[in-house]
C-alpha positions as CSV (number, residue, x, y, z in Angstrom):
1,M,-85.6,-211.0,18.2
2,S,-86.5,-214.1,19.4
3,L,-84.3,-216.6,21.1
4,T,-85.4,-220.4,20.4
5,P,-85.1,-223.0,23.3
6,A,-81.4,-223.7,21.9
7,E,-80.6,-220.4,22.1
8,W,-81.4,-219.6,25.5
9,Q,-80.2,-222.5,26.8
10,A,-76.2,-221.3,26.1
11,L,-77.7,-217.2,27.0
12,Q,-78.2,-218.5,30.7
13,L,-75.7,-221.4,30.8
14,S,-72.8,-218.8,30.4
15,A,-74.7,-216.0,32.0
16,R,-74.6,-219.0,35.4
17,V,-70.5,-219.5,34.4
18,A,-69.7,-216.2,34.2
19,L,-71.3,-215.3,37.6
20,C,-70.0,-218.8,38.9
21,A,-66.2,-218.0,37.2
22,T,-66.6,-214.1,39.0
23,L,-67.1,-215.3,42.4
24,L,-64.4,-217.8,42.6
25,C,-62.7,-215.3,41.2
26,L,-63.2,-212.8,43.4
27,P,-61.6,-213.6,46.9
28,A,-58.4,-214.9,45.3
29,G,-57.7,-212.4,42.8
30,V,-58.6,-209.4,45.9
31,A,-55.8,-211.9,48.0
32,L,-53.2,-212.1,45.1
33,A,-53.4,-208.3,43.8
34,W,-53.1,-206.7,47.8
35,V,-49.6,-209.1,47.8
36,L,-49.0,-207.8,44.2
37,A,-48.8,-204.2,44.9
38,R,-47.6,-204.2,48.8
39,R,-45.3,-207.5,49.1
40,R,-41.6,-207.2,48.2
41,F,-40.3,-211.1,48.4
42,P,-38.3,-213.3,45.8
43,G,-39.7,-213.7,42.5
44,K,-42.2,-211.7,42.3
45,F,-41.8,-211.4,38.8
46,M,-43.1,-214.8,38.0
47,V,-45.8,-214.6,40.0
48,E,-46.5,-211.0,38.1
49,A,-46.1,-213.4,33.9
50,L,-47.9,-217.2,35.9
51,V,-50.6,-214.5,36.3
52,Q,-50.8,-212.9,33.0
53,L,-49.9,-216.3,31.0
54,P,-53.4,-216.8,30.1
55,M,-53.8,-213.7,28.4
56,V,-50.6,-214.0,26.2
57,L,-51.2,-217.9,25.8
58,P,-53.2,-219.8,23.0
59,P,-56.5,-220.4,25.0
60,V,-56.5,-224.2,23.8
61,V,-52.9,-224.6,25.6
62,P,-54.8,-223.3,29.1
63,G,-57.9,-225.7,28.7
64,Y,-55.5,-228.8,28.1
65,L,-53.5,-228.4,30.8
66,L,-57.2,-229.0,32.7
67,L,-57.7,-231.2,30.5
68,W,-54.7,-233.5,32.0
69,L,-55.3,-232.0,35.4
70,L,-59.3,-232.0,36.2
71,G,-59.4,-234.8,34.4
72,T,-60.7,-238.2,35.2
73,Q,-57.6,-240.0,34.7
74,G,-55.5,-236.8,35.6
75,A,-53.3,-235.9,38.6
76,V,-55.6,-233.6,40.6
77,G,-59.1,-234.9,38.7
78,S,-58.5,-238.5,39.7
79,W,-57.9,-237.8,43.3
80,L,-60.9,-235.6,43.0
81,Y,-62.5,-237.5,41.8
82,A,-62.3,-241.2,43.9
83,K,-62.4,-238.8,47.7
84,F,-65.4,-236.8,47.3
85,G,-66.5,-237.8,43.1
86,I,-66.1,-235.1,41.4
87,V,-65.8,-234.6,37.7
88,L,-65.1,-231.0,35.7
89,A,-64.5,-232.4,32.9
90,F,-67.0,-232.4,30.1
91,T,-69.5,-230.2,33.3
92,W,-70.7,-227.3,33.5
93,K,-68.4,-226.8,36.7
94,G,-65.2,-227.5,34.0
95,A,-66.8,-224.3,32.4
96,V,-66.6,-222.9,35.2
97,V,-63.2,-223.4,36.6
98,A,-62.3,-222.4,32.5
99,S,-63.6,-219.2,32.2
100,A,-62.1,-218.6,35.6
101,V,-58.5,-220.1,34.4
102,M,-57.9,-217.3,31.2
103,A,-60.4,-214.3,32.8
104,F,-58.4,-213.8,36.5
105,P,-55.5,-211.2,35.2
106,L,-58.4,-209.2,33.7
107,M,-59.6,-209.7,37.5
108,V,-56.6,-208.8,38.4
109,Q,-54.3,-206.1,37.3
110,P,-57.9,-203.4,38.2
111,V,-57.6,-204.3,41.7
112,R,-54.0,-204.5,42.0
113,L,-53.9,-200.7,39.6
114,A,-56.0,-199.1,42.9
115,F,-53.7,-200.7,45.6
116,R,-51.6,-199.3,44.7
117,Q,-53.6,-196.2,43.4
118,I,-53.8,-196.1,48.3
119,D,-52.5,-192.9,50.0
120,Q,-50.2,-195.7,52.7
121,R,-50.4,-193.3,55.4
122,L,-53.5,-194.2,55.8
123,E,-53.0,-197.2,56.5
124,Q,-49.8,-196.3,58.6
125,A,-52.7,-193.6,61.4
126,A,-55.1,-196.7,61.1
127,S,-51.5,-198.8,62.6
128,T,-50.5,-196.6,64.2
129,L,-53.5,-196.2,66.2
130,G,-53.9,-199.8,67.3
131,A,-55.9,-201.3,64.2
132,S,-54.4,-205.0,63.1
133,P,-54.0,-205.8,59.6
134,W,-57.1,-207.2,59.2
135,Q,-58.9,-204.3,60.3
136,V,-56.5,-201.5,58.6
137,F,-57.7,-204.0,55.5
138,F,-61.3,-204.2,55.8
139,S,-61.9,-200.6,56.7
140,I,-59.6,-198.5,54.7
141,S,-57.4,-200.2,52.5
142,L,-60.1,-202.8,50.9
143,P,-63.3,-200.1,50.7
144,L,-60.7,-197.5,49.1
145,A,-60.3,-199.9,46.5
146,M,-63.9,-200.9,45.8
147,P,-63.7,-199.2,42.6
148,G,-61.2,-201.6,41.2
149,V,-62.4,-204.3,42.0
150,I,-65.4,-203.2,40.8
151,A,-63.7,-203.2,37.6
152,G,-62.5,-206.1,38.2
153,S,-65.5,-207.7,38.8
154,L,-67.2,-206.9,35.5
155,L,-63.9,-207.2,33.3
156,C,-64.1,-211.0,34.9
157,F,-67.9,-211.5,34.0
158,S,-67.1,-210.0,30.5
159,R,-64.5,-212.3,30.1
160,S,-65.6,-215.1,31.5
161,L,-69.2,-214.8,28.8
162,G,-66.5,-214.8,26.3
163,E,-64.0,-217.5,27.1
164,F,-64.4,-220.5,24.1
165,G,-60.9,-221.9,23.2
166,A,-60.2,-223.0,26.8
167,T,-63.7,-224.5,27.3
168,M,-63.8,-226.4,23.9
169,A,-60.5,-228.3,25.3
170,F,-61.5,-229.0,29.0
171,V,-65.0,-229.7,28.5
172,G,-66.7,-229.3,24.9
173,N,-69.6,-228.6,23.1
174,I,-72.8,-230.7,25.1
175,P,-75.6,-229.3,24.6
176,G,-77.4,-228.0,27.4
177,E,-73.7,-228.6,29.9
178,T,-70.9,-227.0,28.5
179,R,-72.2,-224.8,25.6
180,T,-72.0,-221.8,26.0
181,L,-73.2,-218.5,23.8
182,P,-68.9,-219.2,22.2
183,L,-69.7,-222.4,21.7
184,A,-73.6,-222.2,20.6
185,I,-72.0,-219.7,17.7
186,Y,-69.1,-221.5,16.4
187,S,-72.1,-224.5,16.6
188,F,-74.8,-223.0,14.6
189,T,-71.4,-221.9,11.9
190,H,-70.8,-225.8,11.2
191,V,-74.4,-226.1,10.3
192,P,-77.3,-225.2,7.4
193,D,-79.0,-222.5,8.6
194,G,-77.4,-221.7,11.1
195,E,-76.7,-218.2,10.3
196,S,-79.7,-216.5,12.1
197,A,-79.2,-217.9,15.3
198,A,-75.5,-217.7,15.1
199,M,-75.6,-214.0,13.9
200,R,-78.9,-213.7,17.1
201,L,-75.5,-214.6,19.6
202,S,-73.5,-212.3,18.9
203,L,-74.9,-209.3,18.5
204,L,-75.9,-211.2,22.2
205,S,-73.8,-211.1,23.2
206,I,-72.2,-207.7,22.0
207,A,-75.0,-205.9,23.4
208,L,-73.7,-208.3,26.9
209,A,-70.4,-207.1,26.7
210,L,-71.1,-203.6,25.9
211,T,-73.1,-202.9,28.5
212,A,-70.3,-204.8,30.5
213,L,-68.4,-201.9,29.6
214,L,-70.7,-198.9,30.5
215,V,-72.3,-200.4,33.9
216,S,-68.2,-200.6,35.0
217,H,-67.9,-197.7,33.8
218,F,-70.5,-195.9,35.4
219,I,-70.2,-197.5,38.2
220,T,-66.0,-197.1,38.8
221,R,-66.7,-193.2,38.0
222,R,-69.7,-193.1,41.0
223,A,-67.3,-195.0,43.5
224,E,-64.0,-193.2,42.8
225,R,-66.5,-189.7,43.5
226,A,-67.4,-190.9,46.5
227,L,-64.2,-192.2,48.1
228,G,-62.7,-189.2,47.1
229,L,-64.5,-187.6,48.9
230,H,-63.8,-189.6,52.4
231,A,-60.9,-190.0,50.9
232,M,-60.6,-186.0,51.8
233,E,-61.7,-186.3,55.0
234,D,-59.5,-188.8,56.4
235,R,-56.5,-187.2,55.1
236,R,-57.6,-184.3,56.7
237,A,-58.2,-185.7,60.0
238,V,-55.0,-187.9,60.0
239,L,-53.0,-184.3,59.7
């Protein structure tokens, strides 16, 4: 199954957008997941609802809101352009933002569950021994939550590869600039004799998604086994 130059271009752009979106989501997703897992505060339910909102909205709605907010005439977009010359609408950077917004819930949820499953007595013991909150987080909490972080990152990457609606609404379908795999498939289904190209890219998308899920499962299982042994040793040390 050989790909044409246009198809390779769409694949490379999708990979770049998905990787950048995952890196963009990672620090914010881990931080928010820890807050939701460890802290109680007024309005927590609303924060959780807002995090999950992109999963239940029609994808074109977040895309339209991004265009309204970050377009060159938007409240934030006009400021970015005037101060820094940054344009997000109808560029591949905007595709990164759209993919990050749609994939962010898939980053937060597994990490949050991983933090909630950590035995907090380990963190309390480290604090009693004089470790600062940052030291506790980076030496105990984050390593023990690593299976969730890995799973969330791969799910975020896979979701970014498949993002369509928000990307179409915010950055359009520009060949070589914003035409990712889903947009390329859509385009090929609307041109004469484009069925074979659409089928090739569809099969490629399925293969990439399955590979990401299998890699996520494999790495997570290995990390859980390794961290399980370390967690047992830490518990014996605490006792």
